[in-house]
Backbone bond lengths (Angstrom), bond angles and torsions (degrees), N, CA, C in turn:
res aa  C-N    CA-C-N  psi(-1)  N-CA   C-N-CA  omega(-1)  CA-C   N-CA-C  phi
1 M - - - 1.450 - - 1.522 108.92 -
2 E 1.313 115.08 138.73 1.465 119.79 -179.61 1.529 109.85 -100.67
3 F 1.332 114.95 142.94 1.463 121.08 -177.71 1.516 110.40 -134.07
4 F 1.326 114.60 146.17 1.454 123.63 174.03 1.521 107.09 -107.86
5 C 1.329 117.22 126.49 1.464 121.86 -178.75 1.522 108.24 -129.13
6 Y 1.325 116.44 124.57 1.464 121.19 178.71 1.524 108.60 -128.17
7 H 1.331 115.86 106.05 1.462 122.29 173.80 1.530 106.62 -85.57
8 R 1.326 117.64 120.41 1.466 121.81 177.52 1.527 108.93 -97.18
9 D 1.325 115.16 130.89 1.460 120.51 -176.11 1.523 112.53 -65.59
10 R 1.309 114.25 145.15 1.459 121.32 170.25 1.529 106.31 -78.50
11 P 1.326 119.27 138.33 1.468 120.25 177.82 1.534 110.58 -53.69
12 G 1.325 115.18 136.32 1.447 120.25 177.95 1.522 115.10 80.10
13 S 1.321 117.72 13.29 1.467 119.88 -175.72 1.525 113.69 -96.14
14 F 1.342 117.74 7.48 1.460 120.52 -176.08 1.527 112.40 -55.88
15 A 1.320 118.48 -47.93 1.472 121.55 -177.97 1.529 110.61 -61.68
16 L 1.324 117.19 -41.06 1.459 120.86 178.84 1.535 110.47 -65.26
17 R 1.325 116.99 -44.21 1.474 119.72 178.49 1.519 110.48 -60.57
18 Y 1.328 116.92 -42.44 1.464 120.72 -179.89 1.534 110.57 -63.62
19 E 1.314 116.20 -41.46 1.459 121.77 178.97 1.538 111.41 -61.48
20 L 1.326 116.65 -33.23 1.466 122.21 -176.73 1.530 113.99 -95.74
21 L 1.326 117.43 6.86 1.458 120.81 -172.44 1.527 113.53 -56.97
22 E 1.297 118.57 -48.96 1.469 120.66 -179.99 1.523 111.09 -64.45
23 E 1.324 117.12 -39.48 1.461 121.13 177.65 1.537 110.25 -63.84
24 H 1.322 116.67 -40.16 1.468 121.80 177.03 1.530 110.12 -61.77
25 W 1.334 116.85 -49.81 1.464 120.09 -179.14 1.526 111.18 -61.95
26 S 1.314 117.95 -40.99 1.463 121.05 178.82 1.526 110.67 -62.91
27 Y 1.322 116.03 -40.03 1.467 120.69 176.73 1.528 109.98 -61.98
28 M 1.330 116.47 -47.04 1.465 120.53 -178.84 1.521 112.14 -66.70
29 D 1.327 117.63 -30.41 1.472 120.73 177.26 1.524 110.98 -56.91
30 R 1.310 117.29 -31.68 1.470 121.45 179.02 1.529 111.87 -65.67
31 Y 1.326 116.91 -20.54 1.471 122.09 -177.04 1.522 112.70 -110.01
32 A 1.314 117.64 9.51 1.474 122.17 -172.61 1.526 112.75 -55.80
33 A 1.306 118.19 -39.24 1.468 120.90 -176.40 1.531 112.09 -63.07
34 G 1.325 117.99 -27.98 1.458 121.15 -177.99 1.516 115.10 -100.50
35 M 1.341 117.71 1.27 1.469 120.62 -176.33 1.531 111.79 -71.79
36 I 1.316 114.81 132.25 1.464 122.82 173.98 1.523 108.75 -101.16
37 A 1.327 116.15 -40.14 1.466 121.61 177.96 1.516 108.12 -160.38
38 R 1.343 114.98 155.01 1.457 120.26 177.87 1.514 108.96 -161.22
39 G 1.319 115.82 155.93 1.444 120.06 174.97 1.512 112.29 153.95
40 P 1.329 115.92 162.37 1.458 120.50 -178.47 1.530 112.74 -82.94
41 T 1.328 115.20 148.85 1.454 120.11 164.14 1.524 105.84 -89.73
42 L 1.341 115.15 154.45 1.460 120.36 -172.91 1.518 111.20 -132.54
43 A 1.320 115.61 154.34 1.462 121.47 174.78 1.531 108.39 -64.69
44 D 1.314 116.61 171.02 1.464 121.48 -178.04 1.520 112.86 -57.79
45 D 1.346 117.29 -22.88 1.467 119.74 178.79 1.525 112.04 -75.39
46 G 1.357 116.75 -8.82 1.452 121.23 179.79 1.515 114.37 73.80
47 E 1.337 117.22 10.24 1.468 121.35 -175.65 1.529 113.16 -118.28
48 V 1.317 116.96 -48.62 1.460 121.61 -172.99 1.532 109.96 -84.09
49 P 1.361 117.10 123.07 1.463 119.88 178.56 1.534 111.64 -64.47
50 T 1.324 115.00 143.43 1.474 121.39 176.04 1.523 111.91 -122.24
51 G 1.319 116.76 -7.50 1.449 120.64 -179.14 1.514 110.87 177.90
52 S 1.326 114.73 -177.92 1.454 121.42 -176.52 1.522 109.55 -142.99
53 V 1.337 116.43 121.70 1.472 122.71 -178.29 1.520 109.34 -103.35
54 H 1.321 115.66 134.90 1.464 122.07 172.59 1.529 107.80 -138.49
55 I 1.321 115.55 126.27 1.461 121.73 174.38 1.523 105.30 -118.84
56 L 1.329 116.17 122.59 1.448 118.64 -173.80 1.508 113.30 -153.23
57 D 1.309 114.51 162.83 1.454 123.36 179.34 1.528 107.84 -96.96
58 L 1.326 116.26 124.81 1.462 122.56 -179.49 1.529 109.02 -135.63
59 P 1.322 118.12 161.36 1.458 120.23 -175.27 1.534 115.49 -63.26
60 D 1.351 116.75 -36.48 1.461 119.11 -175.73 1.528 110.22 -166.32
61 A 1.335 115.78 179.29 1.461 121.18 -177.88 1.528 111.95 -64.07
62 A 1.312 118.23 -34.47 1.472 120.64 178.59 1.529 110.08 -64.30
63 A 1.323 117.40 -41.24 1.468 120.87 177.83 1.531 110.50 -65.71
64 A 1.321 117.08 -35.67 1.473 120.93 178.34 1.528 110.31 -66.73
65 R 1.329 117.30 -42.75 1.463 120.01 177.74 1.530 110.68 -63.59
66 A 1.324 116.89 -41.58 1.465 119.93 177.77 1.531 109.78 -62.20
67 F 1.336 117.65 -44.12 1.468 121.19 177.64 1.529 110.33 -56.10
68 A 1.316 116.77 -49.78 1.468 121.57 -174.90 1.528 112.86 -67.07
69 F 1.308 116.88 -42.38 1.458 119.88 -170.32 1.533 114.30 -96.73
70 D 1.330 118.07 -10.31 1.461 121.28 173.19 1.524 111.61 -92.77
71 E 1.322 117.80 -6.29 1.464 122.76 -179.02 1.534 108.85 -57.94
72 P 1.332 118.18 134.60 1.473 120.95 -174.16 1.531 114.68 -55.33
73 G 1.313 118.89 -40.61 1.458 120.75 178.43 1.521 111.86 -64.29
74 Y 1.333 116.41 -39.51 1.468 119.77 177.53 1.530 109.50 -64.58
75 Q 1.329 116.46 -46.58 1.463 120.97 -179.06 1.531 111.74 -60.78
76 A 1.332 117.11 -31.85 1.471 121.06 -178.00 1.538 112.83 -87.88
77 G 1.338 118.11 -5.85 1.451 121.00 178.29 1.514 115.57 89.97
78 A 1.332 117.75 19.69 1.467 120.64 -179.16 1.524 112.96 -75.25
79 Y 1.320 117.38 -21.22 1.464 120.78 -174.53 1.519 111.42 -107.92
80 R 1.337 115.56 144.26 1.467 119.70 178.04 1.514 111.72 -87.99
81 D 1.354 117.05 -28.66 1.458 119.74 176.69 1.522 109.75 -162.36
82 V 1.321 114.95 169.82 1.459 122.01 -179.49 1.523 108.68 -133.43
83 L 1.331 116.34 128.17 1.452 121.96 170.91 1.522 106.27 -100.04
84 L 1.312 117.09 114.99 1.463 122.60 -178.89 1.521 108.17 -126.52
85 R 1.324 116.75 119.73 1.462 122.09 -178.07 1.518 110.01 -141.76
86 R 1.338 114.40 148.86 1.464 117.84 165.85 1.509 106.41 -60.02
87 W 1.313 115.71 154.34 1.460 121.42 -175.96 1.518 107.42 -147.16
88 H 1.306 117.10 156.47 1.470 120.68 174.67 1.517 108.68 -125.64
89 N 1.321 116.47 126.24 1.455 123.13 -178.53 1.531 109.74 -76.18
90 S 1.310 116.84 87.80 1.463 121.74 -177.41 1.524 113.08 -65.04
91 L 1.327 117.72 -23.44 1.458 121.10 -179.96 1.527 112.44 -88.21
92 G 1.323 117.20 -21.35 1.454 120.76 179.77 1.524 114.09 68.34
93 R 1.325 116.66 25.44 1.463 120.69 179.46 1.521 109.50 -142.26
94 T 1.339 115.33 171.41 1.454 120.64 176.22 1.523 109.15 -102.05
95 M 1.316 116.04 172.14 1.465 119.33 178.19 1.522 111.32 -64.79
96 W 1.328 117.07 -25.82 1.458 120.94 179.74 1.535 111.74 -72.18
97 D 1.332 116.11 -14.90 1.470 121.14 176.26 1.524 112.40 -93.36
98 F 1.329 117.58 -3.09 1.458 121.53 -179.38 1.530 109.40 -59.09
99 P 1.333 117.75 122.99 1.467 120.25 -175.61 1.529 113.41 -63.38
100 G 1.329 118.04 -20.71 1.462 121.24 -179.54 1.518 114.57 -80.55
101 G 1.326 117.56 -6.96 1.459 120.99 177.97 1.518 113.98 76.63
102 R 1.317 115.73 -176.46 1.468 122.59 -175.04 1.523 113.64 -81.34
103 T 1.330 118.06 -21.17 1.453 120.17 -174.76 1.528 110.00 -126.10
104 G 1.307 115.23 169.97 1.458 120.79 177.67 1.523 111.63 92.02
105 G 1.307 115.93 119.21 1.461 120.83 178.92 1.512 112.00 83.17
106 S 1.307 115.02 169.33 1.464 121.87 179.29 1.515 109.03 -92.34
107 R 1.323 115.82 142.71 1.466 122.20 -178.21 1.530 108.53 -118.27
108 Y 1.339 115.39 147.36 1.463 120.33 -176.02 1.520 111.64 -140.98
109 L 1.316 114.96 150.74 1.455 123.47 164.32 1.519 105.88 -101.54
110 V 1.335 116.79 126.26 1.458 121.72 175.46 1.527 106.97 -119.04
111 L 1.326 115.53 121.30 1.467 122.39 178.22 1.520 108.96 -112.49
112 G 1.299 115.91 121.76 1.457 121.00 171.47 1.511 107.46 -105.75
113 L 1.310 116.59 114.13 1.460 121.48 -177.97 1.514 109.16 -97.43
114 G 1.322 115.62 118.68 1.466 120.78 -177.56 1.513 111.50 -74.95
115 P 1.317 115.74 164.76 1.459 119.63 179.62 1.519 113.15 -67.34
116 G 1.339 117.71 -18.52 1.456 121.42 176.59 1.513 113.03 101.57
117 P 1.337 115.55 163.13 1.465 121.13 -179.02 1.525 112.05 -59.98
118 G 1.305 115.76 146.14 1.456 121.54 175.95 1.507 115.32 81.50
119 T 1.325 118.65 6.82 1.466 120.81 -178.72 1.521 112.13 -97.43
120 G 1.317 116.57 -3.54 1.460 119.89 -179.09 1.515 113.64 80.71
121 A 1.323 117.54 5.74 1.468 120.92 -179.98 1.526 109.86 -71.34
122 E 1.322 114.95 151.51 1.456 120.05 176.21 1.519 108.66 -63.54
123 P 1.339 117.07 130.67 1.464 118.35 -179.29 1.527 112.16 -73.41
124 A 1.313 114.65 154.09 1.464 123.57 170.89 1.525 114.00 53.06
125 V 1.320 116.96 50.15 1.464 121.83 176.83 1.525 108.90 -62.52
126 D 1.313 117.49 135.74 1.464 126.15 174.42 1.526 115.04 69.21
127 V 1.301 119.96 -6.82 1.458 120.50 -174.10 1.528 111.81 -64.60
128 D 1.307 117.64 -36.65 1.464 120.53 -179.80 1.520 113.04 -91.29
129 R 1.324 117.55 -1.69 1.470 122.33 -178.78 1.528 107.90 -102.97
130 L 1.313 115.72 84.36 1.459 119.48 -178.31 1.526 109.66 -88.31
131 P 1.330 116.83 99.38 1.458 119.92 -178.69 1.525 111.39 -79.23
132 D 1.291 117.89 147.05 1.459 126.62 172.69 1.528 113.88 30.19
133 L 1.307 115.18 75.91 1.465 120.72 -177.25 1.522 113.20 -55.66
134 D 1.319 117.69 -27.62 1.464 120.43 -179.38 1.522 112.25 -66.80
135 E 1.326 117.78 -21.10 1.467 121.04 -178.68 1.531 112.91 -102.80
136 L 1.332 117.92 -9.81 1.461 121.17 179.88 1.521 110.43 -84.46
137 I 1.309 115.45 130.97 1.457 122.23 177.92 1.523 109.16 -97.37
138 A 1.315 117.46 -44.53 1.465 124.74 175.24 1.524 106.99 -149.95
139 Y 1.342 116.67 147.23 1.465 119.76 -174.65 1.524 108.54 -160.32
140 G 1.326 116.41 134.65 1.454 119.09 175.89 1.510 113.64 174.84
141 P 1.328 115.59 167.59 1.462 120.69 -179.81 1.524 112.55 -77.16
142 L 1.325 114.94 146.53 1.461 122.65 169.36 1.522 105.85 -90.32
143 L 1.332 117.03 130.19 1.458 121.69 -171.75 1.525 111.09 -127.14
144 S 1.323 115.68 162.51 1.465 121.18 173.03 1.531 108.91 -66.74
145 D 1.330 117.30 166.82 1.467 121.05 -178.17 1.519 113.07 -53.86
146 D 1.330 117.30 -37.97 1.464 119.38 -178.78 1.533 112.56 -87.74
147 G 1.331 116.61 -0.51 1.457 121.04 177.02 1.515 114.97 79.84
148 S 1.324 117.85 4.53 1.471 120.10 -173.82 1.531 113.89 -89.60
149 A 1.312 117.99 -22.76 1.464 120.49 -176.41 1.526 111.09 -117.23
150 W 1.327 116.08 131.74 1.456 122.23 175.61 1.524 108.41 -79.63
151 L 1.353 116.61 129.85 1.464 121.60 -178.49 1.517 113.05 -118.84
152 G 1.335 116.32 -4.73 1.454 119.72 -179.85 1.513 111.24 156.25
153 T 1.314 115.96 -165.10 1.457 122.55 -179.04 1.526 108.53 -141.90
154 A 1.330 116.11 141.51 1.463 121.51 176.26 1.517 109.12 -124.24
155 A 1.334 115.89 135.37 1.459 121.16 179.31 1.518 109.87 -137.80
156 L 1.306 115.35 139.50 1.460 122.91 167.31 1.516 105.13 -112.35
157 L 1.335 117.40 130.27 1.450 119.80 -175.50 1.508 112.41 -153.92
158 R 1.318 113.89 164.47 1.462 121.60 172.30 1.518 106.49 -100.64
159 A 1.344 116.12 133.65 1.471 121.44 -179.40 1.526 108.30 -153.70
160 P 1.337 116.77 158.58 1.468 119.09 -178.82 1.525 114.27 -66.21
161 D 1.346 117.26 -29.77 1.460 120.77 -177.58 1.527 109.17 -163.39
162 P 1.345 118.63 170.34 1.465 121.30 -178.52 1.533 113.58 -58.28
163 A 1.331 118.26 -38.10 1.462 120.54 -179.77 1.524 110.76 -63.46
164 A 1.315 117.08 -41.88 1.462 120.58 178.02 1.527 110.46 -67.25
165 A 1.334 117.63 -37.97 1.470 121.01 178.33 1.523 110.49 -62.13
166 R 1.316 117.42 -40.17 1.473 122.29 -178.73 1.524 111.87 -58.36
167 T 1.327 116.88 -30.00 1.470 120.03 -176.18 1.524 113.47 -70.45
168 V 1.337 117.87 -6.35 1.459 119.96 176.24 1.530 110.10 -65.05
169 L 1.335 116.99 -22.54 1.462 122.18 178.04 1.517 110.36 -117.35
170 T 1.315 115.98 152.77 1.461 122.31 175.88 1.526 107.30 -83.91
171 A 1.317 116.51 89.80 1.466 122.88 -168.18 1.528 113.86 -52.37
172 E 1.319 117.73 -39.90 1.472 119.25 -176.37 1.531 113.46 -68.18
173 E 1.317 117.64 -10.54 1.471 121.49 178.73 1.528 112.85 -88.69
174 Y 1.322 117.68 -4.32 1.457 122.45 -175.72 1.524 110.86 -114.07
175 A 1.313 115.85 154.25 1.467 120.48 173.53 1.524 109.50 -68.67
176 A 1.323 117.09 -34.24 1.462 122.47 178.19 1.523 109.29 -157.08
177 V 1.321 116.26 147.72 1.460 122.34 173.02 1.522 107.40 -126.77
178 E 1.317 116.07 127.42 1.464 122.67 178.27 1.519 108.73 -112.35
179 V 1.316 116.48 140.70 1.465 122.27 174.70 1.525 107.37 -125.44
180 H 1.332 115.45 125.59 1.461 122.00 -178.31 1.523 109.24 -127.53
181 H 1.327 117.23 137.83 1.462 119.82 169.97 1.521 106.98 -61.38
182 W 1.339 116.50 140.85 1.458 121.48 -177.05 1.525 108.71 -143.43
183 Q 1.325 115.56 152.19 1.461 118.47 173.66 1.515 110.13 -138.43
184 F 1.337 115.71 154.92 1.452 120.97 175.57 1.514 108.40 -54.80
185 G 1.315 116.31 136.14 1.447 120.41 -178.16 1.505 112.74 -111.40
186 G 1.300 113.32 -172.07 1.446 121.41 -179.54 1.520 111.39 111.55
187 R 1.291 113.29 167.51 1.452 120.89 -179.42 1.524 109.22 -62.44
188 P 1.344 117.88 128.33 1.466 119.44 178.38 1.527 110.73 -60.30
189 S 1.332 115.65 143.25 1.468 118.54 -178.91 1.510 111.39 -93.14
């Protein structure tokens, strides 16, 4: 089962995150075989971290919750909240298979949050509309724990600017669309 996990930083937690960086990387090394994508979101300056994205394959929802909440930064109070959802890898590849490579151009996380089950909204908005595959790094629906309900869409992509990144989703079909600067993550080589 694939899961999307987004730890959002607590304001003022930069020093704590930096202090825990090696512990974070060591923790993530344990999950390397199942990683589809990973990396920090950044403030508009492209420097200060604002969160941490991990998309990975895990055995079940209990393992995903353990992954999210046992993470050293979460345990130390660096994050204000965690978005954890089942996810489906619509591209069938990892970020390391992205033809554009790790560098060059601006990268973004785009989250389209659906209105939720029972609202009468059209299910699975944008999931079958894969725009410009050459610029998509990761793309797929956010789902309920059992995978039966569509709750939104998450995309990692390369785009010229945040406004262009936003167009990967049909904004008016979502309750909210968030665009965050993002970069390839992992232990520096």
